[in-house]
All heavy atoms as TSV, in Angstrom:
chain	resi	resn	atom	element	x	y	z
A	1	MET	N	N	-13.010	22.764	-0.727
A	1	MET	CA	C	-12.523	21.708	0.097
A	1	MET	C	C	-12.609	20.369	-0.709
A	1	MET	O	O	-13.580	20.133	-1.377
A	1	MET	CB	C	-13.376	21.652	1.391
A	1	MET	CG	C	-13.159	20.325	2.116
A	1	MET	SD	S	-14.108	20.171	3.666
A	1	MET	CE	C	-15.681	20.726	3.257
A	2	THR	N	N	-11.530	19.632	-0.690
A	2	THR	CA	C	-11.521	18.355	-1.347
A	2	THR	C	C	-11.989	17.212	-0.427
A	2	THR	O	O	-11.581	17.176	0.725
A	2	THR	CB	C	-10.111	18.016	-1.852
A	2	THR	OG1	O	-9.637	19.123	-2.669
A	2	THR	CG2	C	-10.032	16.732	-2.610
A	3	VAL	N	N	-12.797	16.321	-0.937
A	3	VAL	CA	C	-13.263	15.191	-0.146
A	3	VAL	C	C	-12.905	13.958	-0.951
A	3	VAL	O	O	-13.067	13.819	-2.166
A	3	VAL	CB	C	-14.815	15.236	-0.007
A	3	VAL	CG1	C	-15.281	13.996	0.693
A	3	VAL	CG2	C	-15.244	16.482	0.778
A	4	VAL	N	N	-12.283	12.988	-0.289
A	4	VAL	CA	C	-11.790	11.735	-0.858
A	4	VAL	C	C	-12.431	10.600	-0.086
A	4	VAL	O	O	-12.849	10.725	1.029
A	4	VAL	CB	C	-10.293	11.622	-0.902
A	4	VAL	CG1	C	-9.667	12.743	-1.722
A	4	VAL	CG2	C	-9.706	11.640	0.518
A	5	ALA	N	N	-12.387	9.433	-0.723
A	5	ALA	CA	C	-12.886	8.221	0.026
A	5	ALA	C	C	-11.706	7.488	0.686
A	5	ALA	O	O	-10.623	7.433	0.168
A	5	ALA	CB	C	-13.434	7.219	-1.037
A	6	CYS	N	N	-11.887	7.175	1.921
A	6	CYS	CA	C	-10.831	6.412	2.695
A	6	CYS	C	C	-10.536	5.181	1.940
A	6	CYS	O	O	-11.418	4.378	1.567
A	6	CYS	CB	C	-11.396	6.047	4.061
A	6	CYS	SG	S	-10.277	4.976	4.993
A	7	PRO	N	N	-9.236	4.942	1.662
A	7	PRO	CA	C	-8.870	3.705	0.814
A	7	PRO	C	C	-9.195	2.400	1.554
A	7	PRO	O	O	-9.327	1.364	0.896
A	7	PRO	CB	C	-7.313	3.863	0.730
A	7	PRO	CG	C	-7.001	5.231	1.078
A	7	PRO	CD	C	-8.055	5.737	1.953
A	8	THR	N	N	-9.345	2.410	2.814
A	8	THR	CA	C	-9.678	1.164	3.593
A	8	THR	C	C	-11.161	0.866	3.671
A	8	THR	O	O	-11.627	-0.205	3.369
A	8	THR	CB	C	-9.062	1.211	4.961
A	8	THR	OG1	O	-7.624	1.425	4.828
A	8	THR	CG2	C	-9.295	-0.101	5.730
A	9	CYS	N	N	-11.974	1.908	4.096
A	9	CYS	CA	C	-13.341	1.592	4.326
A	9	CYS	C	C	-14.332	2.321	3.419
A	9	CYS	O	O	-15.458	2.032	3.373
A	9	CYS	CB	C	-13.739	1.969	5.837
A	9	CYS	SG	S	-13.686	3.756	6.194
A	10	GLY	N	N	-13.770	3.357	2.658
A	10	GLY	CA	C	-14.590	4.109	1.711
A	10	GLY	C	C	-15.346	5.265	2.307
A	10	GLY	O	O	-15.982	6.026	1.538
A	11	LYS	N	N	-15.249	5.514	3.620
A	11	LYS	CA	C	-15.825	6.692	4.217
A	11	LYS	C	C	-15.324	8.018	3.620
A	11	LYS	O	O	-14.137	8.050	3.280
A	11	LYS	CB	C	-15.591	6.655	5.715
A	11	LYS	CG	C	-16.205	7.800	6.503
A	11	LYS	CD	C	-15.886	7.662	7.966
A	11	LYS	CE	C	-16.364	8.857	8.721
A	11	LYS	NZ	N	-16.032	8.765	10.139
A	12	LYS	N	N	-16.158	9.007	3.482
A	12	LYS	CA	C	-15.762	10.255	2.886
A	12	LYS	C	C	-14.874	11.024	3.894
A	12	LYS	O	O	-15.294	11.068	5.087
A	12	LYS	CB	C	-16.960	11.082	2.481
A	12	LYS	CG	C	-17.801	10.456	1.381
A	12	LYS	CD	C	-17.051	10.350	0.123
A	12	LYS	CE	C	-17.867	9.730	-0.951
A	12	LYS	NZ	N	-17.075	9.274	-2.167
A	13	VAL	N	N	-13.758	11.520	3.429
A	13	VAL	CA	C	-12.799	12.170	4.333
A	13	VAL	C	C	-12.416	13.544	3.692
A	13	VAL	O	O	-12.150	13.616	2.515
A	13	VAL	CB	C	-11.562	11.328	4.435
A	13	VAL	CG1	C	-10.506	12.024	5.367
A	13	VAL	CG2	C	-11.847	9.975	4.930
A	14	GLU	N	N	-12.385	14.606	4.518
A	14	GLU	CA	C	-11.925	15.917	4.060
A	14	GLU	C	C	-10.426	15.875	3.965
A	14	GLU	O	O	-9.742	15.443	4.871
A	14	GLU	CB	C	-12.359	16.995	5.044
A	14	GLU	CG	C	-13.863	17.214	5.090
A	14	GLU	CD	C	-14.222	18.304	6.056
A	14	GLU	OE1	O	-13.314	18.970	6.639
A	14	GLU	OE2	O	-15.489	18.488	6.275
A	15	TRP	N	N	-9.927	16.313	2.837
A	15	TRP	CA	C	-8.486	16.398	2.622
A	15	TRP	C	C	-7.996	17.767	3.075
A	15	TRP	O	O	-7.909	18.750	2.279
A	15	TRP	CB	C	-8.144	16.196	1.135
A	15	TRP	CG	C	-6.640	16.004	0.895
A	15	TRP	CD1	C	-5.753	17.109	0.751
A	15	TRP	CD2	C	-5.898	14.830	0.791
A	15	TRP	NE1	N	-4.499	16.527	0.568
A	15	TRP	CE2	C	-4.590	15.150	0.558
A	15	TRP	CE3	C	-6.281	13.544	0.857
A	15	TRP	CZ2	C	-3.579	14.253	0.407
A	15	TRP	CZ3	C	-5.279	12.594	0.716
A	15	TRP	CH2	C	-3.971	12.956	0.486
A	16	THR	N	N	-7.741	17.875	4.351
A	16	THR	CA	C	-7.280	19.185	4.960
A	16	THR	C	C	-6.114	18.851	5.886
A	16	THR	O	O	-5.912	17.800	6.394
A	16	THR	CB	C	-8.412	19.805	5.798
A	16	THR	OG1	O	-8.682	18.979	6.919
A	16	THR	CG2	C	-9.639	20.055	4.958
A	17	PRO	N	N	-5.281	19.856	6.150
A	17	PRO	CA	C	-4.175	19.731	7.103
A	17	PRO	C	C	-4.623	19.355	8.500
A	17	PRO	O	O	-3.837	18.672	9.231
A	17	PRO	CB	C	-3.519	21.116	7.096
A	17	PRO	CG	C	-3.849	21.750	5.825
A	17	PRO	CD	C	-5.243	21.228	5.537
A	18	ALA	N	N	-5.834	19.640	8.877
A	18	ALA	CA	C	-6.404	19.285	10.154
A	18	ALA	C	C	-6.587	17.716	10.280
A	18	ALA	O	O	-6.570	17.240	11.408
A	18	ALA	CB	C	-7.695	19.997	10.438
A	19	ASN	N	N	-6.754	17.036	9.132
A	19	ASN	CA	C	-6.903	15.596	9.263
A	19	ASN	C	C	-5.567	14.930	9.135
A	19	ASN	O	O	-5.042	14.676	8.045
A	19	ASN	CB	C	-7.836	15.214	8.047
A	19	ASN	CG	C	-8.046	13.663	8.009
A	19	ASN	OD1	O	-7.554	12.920	8.937
A	19	ASN	ND2	N	-8.656	13.180	6.991
A	20	LYS	N	N	-5.038	14.559	10.295
A	20	LYS	CA	C	-3.704	14.008	10.328
A	20	LYS	C	C	-3.591	12.568	9.776
A	20	LYS	O	O	-2.515	12.064	9.542
A	20	LYS	CB	C	-3.123	14.052	11.755
A	20	LYS	CG	C	-3.872	13.160	12.740
A	20	LYS	CD	C	-3.199	13.307	14.117
A	20	LYS	CE	C	-3.886	12.437	15.152
A	20	LYS	NZ	N	-3.231	12.495	16.407
A	21	TYR	N	N	-4.721	11.928	9.493
A	21	TYR	CA	C	-4.738	10.570	8.931
A	21	TYR	C	C	-4.974	10.535	7.473
A	21	TYR	O	O	-5.019	9.470	6.889
A	21	TYR	CB	C	-5.761	9.723	9.670
A	21	TYR	CG	C	-5.526	9.644	11.166
A	21	TYR	CD1	C	-6.462	10.179	12.002
A	21	TYR	CD2	C	-4.411	9.091	11.715
A	21	TYR	CE1	C	-6.305	10.147	13.382
A	21	TYR	CE2	C	-4.163	9.036	13.052
A	21	TYR	CZ	C	-5.143	9.571	13.885
A	21	TYR	OH	O	-4.901	9.567	15.245
A	22	ARG	N	N	-5.148	11.676	6.825
A	22	ARG	CA	C	-5.531	11.693	5.380
A	22	ARG	C	C	-4.531	10.863	4.603
A	22	ARG	O	O	-3.362	10.845	4.892
A	22	ARG	CB	C	-5.675	13.110	4.866
A	22	ARG	CG	C	-4.317	13.833	4.804
A	22	ARG	CD	C	-4.589	15.270	4.226
A	22	ARG	NE	N	-3.312	15.929	4.047
A	22	ARG	CZ	C	-2.777	16.799	4.934
A	22	ARG	NH1	N	-3.424	17.149	5.987
A	22	ARG	NH2	N	-1.583	17.228	4.719
A	23	PRO	N	N	-4.920	10.112	3.674
A	23	PRO	CA	C	-6.255	9.961	3.105
A	23	PRO	C	C	-7.148	9.029	3.838
A	23	PRO	O	O	-8.310	8.781	3.397
A	23	PRO	CB	C	-6.022	9.368	1.682
A	23	PRO	CG	C	-4.814	8.478	1.880
A	23	PRO	CD	C	-3.990	9.201	2.879
A	24	PHE	N	N	-6.704	8.506	5.000
A	24	PHE	CA	C	-7.538	7.597	5.784
A	24	PHE	C	C	-8.472	8.381	6.695
A	24	PHE	O	O	-8.225	9.537	7.031
A	24	PHE	CB	C	-6.625	6.667	6.610
A	24	PHE	CG	C	-5.715	5.873	5.735
A	24	PHE	CD1	C	-4.383	6.290	5.571
A	24	PHE	CD2	C	-6.154	4.818	5.037
A	24	PHE	CE1	C	-3.523	5.657	4.735
A	24	PHE	CE2	C	-5.261	4.132	4.188
A	24	PHE	CZ	C	-3.918	4.498	4.071
A	25	CYS	N	N	-9.556	7.747	7.195
A	25	CYS	CA	C	-10.482	8.411	8.034
A	25	CYS	C	C	-10.072	8.312	9.478
A	25	CYS	O	O	-10.514	9.111	10.309
A	25	CYS	CB	C	-11.868	7.792	7.874
A	25	CYS	SG	S	-12.059	6.128	8.335
A	26	SER	N	N	-9.226	7.318	9.823
A	26	SER	CA	C	-8.878	7.152	11.223
A	26	SER	C	C	-7.464	6.430	11.329
A	26	SER	O	O	-6.997	5.885	10.385
A	26	SER	CB	C	-9.873	6.362	11.930
A	26	SER	OG	O	-9.934	5.013	11.360
A	27	GLU	N	N	-6.946	6.381	12.543
A	27	GLU	CA	C	-5.732	5.631	12.805
A	27	GLU	C	C	-5.984	4.174	12.512
A	27	GLU	O	O	-5.096	3.486	11.981
A	27	GLU	CB	C	-5.352	5.843	14.269
A	27	GLU	CG	C	-4.148	5.012	14.708
A	27	GLU	CD	C	-2.779	5.485	14.110
A	27	GLU	OE1	O	-2.735	6.638	13.648
A	27	GLU	OE2	O	-1.848	4.693	14.186
A	28	ARG	N	N	-7.113	3.671	12.769
A	28	ARG	CA	C	-7.468	2.267	12.596
A	28	ARG	C	C	-7.277	1.904	11.155
A	28	ARG	O	O	-6.681	0.905	10.697
A	28	ARG	CB	C	-8.823	1.918	13.137
A	28	ARG	CG	C	-9.232	0.466	12.920
A	28	ARG	CD	C	-10.666	0.259	13.499
A	28	ARG	NE	N	-11.056	-1.112	13.275
A	28	ARG	CZ	C	-11.634	-1.601	12.158
A	28	ARG	NH1	N	-11.948	-0.782	11.183
A	28	ARG	NH2	N	-11.956	-2.843	12.063
A	29	CYS	N	N	-7.958	2.695	10.272
A	29	CYS	CA	C	-7.838	2.368	8.812
A	29	CYS	C	C	-6.428	2.510	8.320
A	29	CYS	O	O	-5.994	1.764	7.416
A	29	CYS	CB	C	-8.855	3.353	8.042
A	29	CYS	SG	S	-10.512	2.806	8.120
A	30	LYS	N	N	-5.713	3.442	8.878
A	30	LYS	CA	C	-4.287	3.659	8.499
A	30	LYS	C	C	-3.502	2.417	8.845
A	30	LYS	O	O	-2.666	1.881	8.019
A	30	LYS	CB	C	-3.739	4.888	9.207
A	30	LYS	CG	C	-2.338	5.168	8.869
A	30	LYS	CD	C	-1.916	6.452	9.600
A	30	LYS	CE	C	-0.438	6.679	9.522
A	30	LYS	NZ	N	-0.028	7.887	10.282
A	31	GLN	N	N	-3.720	1.860	9.988
A	31	GLN	CA	C	-2.988	0.670	10.465
A	31	GLN	C	C	-3.372	-0.563	9.670
A	31	GLN	O	O	-2.546	-1.442	9.416
A	31	GLN	CB	C	-3.206	0.493	12.003
A	31	GLN	CG	C	-2.538	1.498	12.861
A	31	GLN	CD	C	-1.039	1.572	12.635
A	31	GLN	OE1	O	-0.343	0.526	12.542
A	31	GLN	NE2	N	-0.515	2.793	12.660
A	32	ILE	N	N	-4.657	-0.686	9.362
A	32	ILE	CA	C	-5.117	-1.807	8.503
A	32	ILE	C	C	-4.410	-1.857	7.211
A	32	ILE	O	O	-3.883	-2.838	6.725
A	32	ILE	CB	C	-6.649	-1.795	8.368
A	32	ILE	CG1	C	-7.292	-2.093	9.656
A	32	ILE	CG2	C	-7.066	-2.736	7.215
A	32	ILE	CD1	C	-8.830	-1.862	9.651
A	33	ASP	N	N	-4.311	-0.622	6.567
A	33	ASP	CA	C	-3.580	-0.532	5.286
A	33	ASP	C	C	-2.083	-0.829	5.406
A	33	ASP	O	O	-1.507	-1.580	4.584
A	33	ASP	CB	C	-3.705	0.914	4.710
A	33	ASP	CG	C	-3.206	1.051	3.322
A	33	ASP	OD1	O	-3.836	0.502	2.376
A	33	ASP	OD2	O	-2.121	1.626	3.169
A	34	LEU	N	N	-1.454	-0.352	6.496
A	34	LEU	CA	C	-0.059	-0.627	6.742
A	34	LEU	C	C	0.188	-2.151	6.888
A	34	LEU	O	O	1.119	-2.669	6.387
A	34	LEU	CB	C	0.436	0.118	7.935
A	34	LEU	CG	C	1.917	-0.116	8.328
A	34	LEU	CD1	C	2.846	0.326	7.197
A	34	LEU	CD2	C	2.233	0.641	9.570
A	35	GLY	N	N	-0.741	-2.801	7.625
A	35	GLY	CA	C	-0.651	-4.225	7.865
A	35	GLY	C	C	-0.767	-5.001	6.551
A	35	GLY	O	O	-0.079	-5.996	6.296
A	36	ALA	N	N	-1.636	-4.528	5.671
A	36	ALA	CA	C	-1.800	-5.215	4.380
A	36	ALA	C	C	-0.486	-5.086	3.554
A	36	ALA	O	O	-0.094	-6.052	2.910
A	36	ALA	CB	C	-2.994	-4.591	3.639
A	37	TRP	N	N	0.116	-3.900	3.577
A	37	TRP	CA	C	1.414	-3.746	2.917
A	37	TRP	C	C	2.461	-4.709	3.480
A	37	TRP	O	O	3.259	-5.347	2.806
A	37	TRP	CB	C	1.968	-2.323	2.933
A	37	TRP	CG	C	1.387	-1.466	1.849
A	37	TRP	CD1	C	0.344	-0.539	2.006
A	37	TRP	CD2	C	1.669	-1.447	0.482
A	37	TRP	NE1	N	0.054	0.023	0.759
A	37	TRP	CE2	C	0.909	-0.510	-0.139
A	37	TRP	CE3	C	2.644	-2.193	-0.270
A	37	TRP	CZ2	C	0.999	-0.277	-1.511
A	37	TRP	CZ3	C	2.727	-1.880	-1.631
A	37	TRP	CH2	C	1.963	-0.951	-2.237
A	38	ALA	N	N	2.501	-4.745	4.887
A	38	ALA	CA	C	3.498	-5.566	5.500
A	38	ALA	C	C	3.345	-7.056	5.216
A	38	ALA	O	O	4.307	-7.799	5.149
A	38	ALA	CB	C	3.412	-5.346	7.070
A	39	GLU	N	N	2.133	-7.479	4.970
A	39	GLU	CA	C	1.813	-8.890	4.667
A	39	GLU	C	C	1.971	-9.137	3.134
A	39	GLU	O	O	1.562	-10.242	2.748
A	39	GLU	CB	C	0.468	-9.269	5.188
A	39	GLU	CG	C	0.356	-9.297	6.712
A	39	GLU	CD	C	-1.043	-9.589	7.271
A	39	GLU	OE1	O	-1.930	-9.892	6.420
A	39	GLU	OE2	O	-1.200	-9.481	8.450
A	40	GLU	N	N	2.351	-8.111	2.379
A	40	GLU	CA	C	2.503	-8.207	0.956
A	40	GLU	C	C	1.171	-8.549	0.234
A	40	GLU	O	O	1.170	-9.260	-0.749
A	40	GLU	CB	C	3.626	-9.196	0.581
A	40	GLU	CG	C	4.970	-8.758	1.113
A	40	GLU	CD	C	6.133	-9.662	0.744
A	40	GLU	OE1	O	5.858	-10.657	0.053
A	40	GLU	OE2	O	7.200	-9.330	1.132
A	41	LYS	N	N	0.096	-8.063	0.786
A	41	LYS	CA	C	-1.230	-8.227	0.102
A	41	LYS	C	C	-1.351	-7.327	-1.132
A	41	LYS	O	O	-2.176	-7.563	-1.999
A	41	LYS	CB	C	-2.335	-7.957	1.116
A	41	LYS	CG	C	-2.456	-9.020	2.130
A	41	LYS	CD	C	-3.644	-8.792	3.031
A	41	LYS	CE	C	-3.682	-9.896	4.053
A	41	LYS	NZ	N	-4.853	-9.717	4.995
A	42	TYR	N	N	-0.564	-6.212	-1.160
A	42	TYR	CA	C	-0.575	-5.321	-2.293
A	42	TYR	C	C	0.628	-5.606	-3.076
A	42	TYR	O	O	1.720	-5.858	-2.560
A	42	TYR	CB	C	-0.534	-3.825	-1.819
A	42	TYR	CG	C	-1.720	-3.411	-0.960
A	42	TYR	CD1	C	-1.505	-2.643	0.126
A	42	TYR	CD2	C	-3.018	-3.795	-1.309
A	42	TYR	CE1	C	-2.513	-2.170	0.892
A	42	TYR	CE2	C	-4.105	-3.394	-0.516
A	42	TYR	CZ	C	-3.791	-2.591	0.599
A	42	TYR	OH	O	-4.883	-2.146	1.364
A	43	THR	N	N	0.547	-5.461	-4.429
A	43	THR	CA	C	1.742	-5.595	-5.241
A	43	THR	C	C	1.716	-4.517	-6.286
A	43	THR	O	O	0.674	-3.989	-6.656
A	43	THR	CB	C	1.815	-6.964	-5.972
A	43	THR	OG1	O	0.599	-7.125	-6.759
A	43	THR	CG2	C	1.920	-8.100	-4.956
A	44	ILE	N	N	2.872	-4.114	-6.725
A	44	ILE	CA	C	3.019	-3.145	-7.777
A	44	ILE	C	C	3.606	-3.848	-8.983
A	44	ILE	O	O	4.721	-4.351	-8.895
A	44	ILE	CB	C	3.902	-1.949	-7.383
A	44	ILE	CG1	C	3.330	-1.274	-6.094
A	44	ILE	CG2	C	4.170	-1.044	-8.476
A	44	ILE	CD1	C	4.271	-0.247	-5.552
A	45	PRO	N	N	2.858	-3.917	-10.096
A	45	PRO	CA	C	3.372	-4.624	-11.251
A	45	PRO	C	C	4.541	-3.900	-11.804
A	45	PRO	O	O	4.705	-2.692	-11.778
A	45	PRO	CB	C	2.160	-4.563	-12.260
A	45	PRO	CG	C	1.317	-3.450	-11.803
A	45	PRO	CD	C	1.557	-3.297	-10.325
A	46	GLY	N	N	5.482	-4.733	-12.274
A	46	GLY	CA	C	6.727	-4.134	-12.899
A	46	GLY	C	C	7.269	-5.099	-13.954
A	46	GLY	O	O	6.806	-6.177	-14.057
A	47	ALA	N	N	8.315	-4.640	-14.553
A	47	ALA	CA	C	9.008	-5.460	-15.601
A	47	ALA	C	C	9.659	-6.625	-14.856
A	47	ALA	O	O	10.232	-6.488	-13.851
A	47	ALA	CB	C	9.937	-4.644	-16.375
A	48	SER	N	N	9.623	-7.712	-15.577
A	48	SER	CA	C	10.337	-8.921	-15.064
A	48	SER	C	C	11.874	-8.723	-15.186
A	48	SER	O	O	12.343	-8.199	-16.196
A	48	SER	CB	C	9.905	-10.182	-15.843
A	48	SER	OG	O	10.643	-11.252	-15.463
A	49	THR	N	N	12.538	-9.018	-14.163
A	49	THR	CA	C	13.963	-8.888	-14.165
A	49	THR	C	C	14.531	-10.381	-14.328
A	49	THR	O	O	14.453	-11.144	-13.449
A	49	THR	CB	C	14.553	-8.291	-12.897
A	49	THR	OG1	O	14.178	-9.020	-11.757
A	49	THR	CG2	C	14.123	-6.839	-12.782
A	50	ASN	N	N	15.033	-10.639	-15.487
A	50	ASN	CA	C	15.557	-11.992	-15.777
A	50	ASN	C	C	17.062	-11.871	-15.541
A	50	ASN	O	O	17.849	-11.462	-16.390
A	50	ASN	CB	C	15.228	-12.375	-17.204
A	50	ASN	CG	C	15.607	-13.823	-17.424
A	50	ASN	OD1	O	16.002	-14.485	-16.509
A	50	ASN	ND2	N	15.452	-14.295	-18.644
A	51	ASP	N	N	17.524	-12.285	-14.327
A	51	ASP	CA	C	18.889	-12.325	-14.009
A	51	ASP	C	C	19.540	-13.613	-14.455
A	51	ASP	O	O	19.122	-14.693	-14.033
A	51	ASP	CB	C	19.079	-12.124	-12.496
A	51	ASP	CG	C	20.516	-11.930	-12.053
A	51	ASP	OD1	O	21.433	-12.020	-12.898
A	51	ASP	OD2	O	20.687	-11.562	-10.887
A	52	PRO	N	N	20.557	-13.537	-15.352
A	52	PRO	CA	C	21.183	-14.797	-15.876
A	52	PRO	C	C	21.723	-15.645	-14.748
A	52	PRO	O	O	21.801	-16.854	-14.965
A	52	PRO	CB	C	22.283	-14.248	-16.796
A	52	PRO	CG	C	21.897	-12.827	-17.107
A	52	PRO	CD	C	21.077	-12.342	-15.975
A	53	GLN	N	N	22.137	-15.110	-13.672
A	53	GLN	CA	C	22.670	-15.886	-12.591
A	53	GLN	C	C	21.589	-16.787	-11.961
A	53	GLN	O	O	21.937	-17.797	-11.355
A	53	GLN	CB	C	23.313	-14.988	-11.530
A	53	GLN	CG	C	24.592	-14.329	-12.019
A	53	GLN	CD	C	25.193	-13.528	-10.934
A	53	GLN	OE1	O	24.736	-13.357	-9.803
A	53	GLN	NE2	N	26.426	-12.973	-11.209
A	54	ASP	N	N	20.317	-16.442	-12.052
A	54	ASP	CA	C	19.294	-17.237	-11.497
A	54	ASP	C	C	19.097	-18.518	-12.304
A	54	ASP	O	O	18.585	-19.498	-11.756
A	54	ASP	CB	C	17.951	-16.472	-11.535
A	54	ASP	CG	C	17.922	-15.331	-10.581
A	54	ASP	OD1	O	18.752	-15.309	-9.649
A	54	ASP	OD2	O	17.040	-14.445	-10.708
A	55	ASP	N	N	19.553	-18.564	-13.550
A	55	ASP	CA	C	19.378	-19.717	-14.400
A	55	ASP	C	C	20.546	-20.764	-14.275
A	55	ASP	O	O	20.504	-21.822	-14.774
A	55	ASP	CB	C	19.303	-19.334	-15.871
A	55	ASP	CG	C	17.991	-18.489	-16.104
A	55	ASP	OD1	O	17.023	-18.657	-15.260
A	55	ASP	OD2	O	17.988	-17.685	-17.057
A	56	LYS	N	N	21.623	-20.294	-13.574
A	56	LYS	CA	C	22.788	-21.207	-13.489
A	56	LYS	C	C	22.520	-22.337	-12.433
A	56	LYS	O	O	21.995	-22.027	-11.346
A	56	LYS	CB	C	23.966	-20.412	-13.037
A	56	LYS	CG	C	24.556	-19.497	-14.074
A	56	LYS	CD	C	25.785	-18.789	-13.638
A	56	LYS	CE	C	26.284	-17.764	-14.610
A	56	LYS	NZ	N	27.438	-17.027	-14.161
A	57	PRO	N	N	22.901	-23.550	-12.756
A	57	PRO	CA	C	22.756	-24.612	-11.703
A	57	PRO	C	C	23.753	-24.388	-10.595
A	57	PRO	O	O	24.892	-23.837	-10.766
A	57	PRO	CB	C	23.081	-25.903	-12.530
A	57	PRO	CG	C	23.773	-25.443	-13.758
A	57	PRO	CD	C	23.413	-24.028	-13.981
A	58	THR	N	N	23.325	-24.785	-9.447
A	58	THR	CA	C	24.224	-24.650	-8.291
A	58	THR	C	C	24.996	-25.947	-8.045
A	58	THR	O	O	24.370	-27.018	-8.200
A	58	THR	CB	C	23.373	-24.273	-7.001
A	58	THR	OG1	O	22.406	-25.288	-6.789
A	58	THR	CG2	C	22.690	-22.921	-7.173
A	59	ASP	N	N	26.224	-25.820	-7.655
A	59	ASP	CA	C	26.990	-27.005	-7.284
A	59	ASP	C	C	26.700	-27.333	-5.836
A	59	ASP	O	O	26.705	-26.500	-4.980
A	59	ASP	CB	C	28.442	-26.684	-7.473
A	59	ASP	CG	C	28.833	-26.464	-8.891
A	59	ASP	OD1	O	28.123	-27.002	-9.794
A	59	ASP	OD2	O	29.804	-25.785	-9.148
A	60	GLY	N	N	26.452	-28.514	-5.635
A	60	GLY	CA	C	26.176	-28.851	-4.179
A	60	GLY	C	C	25.798	-30.204	-3.994
A	60	GLY	O	O	25.548	-31.013	-3.329
């Protein structure tokens, strides 16, 4: 049996099909994590996209 730490609170969680919230320990921790993503608290680093159109002055 695999045991992992809940990404939100760190509680040990069994990684089994019976645990419908895996890798989270509960619905609450799952929702907290979803809320953090929605508020853009997490970011994934990536290559900078330098679009030449962004550098053009706008007429106005």
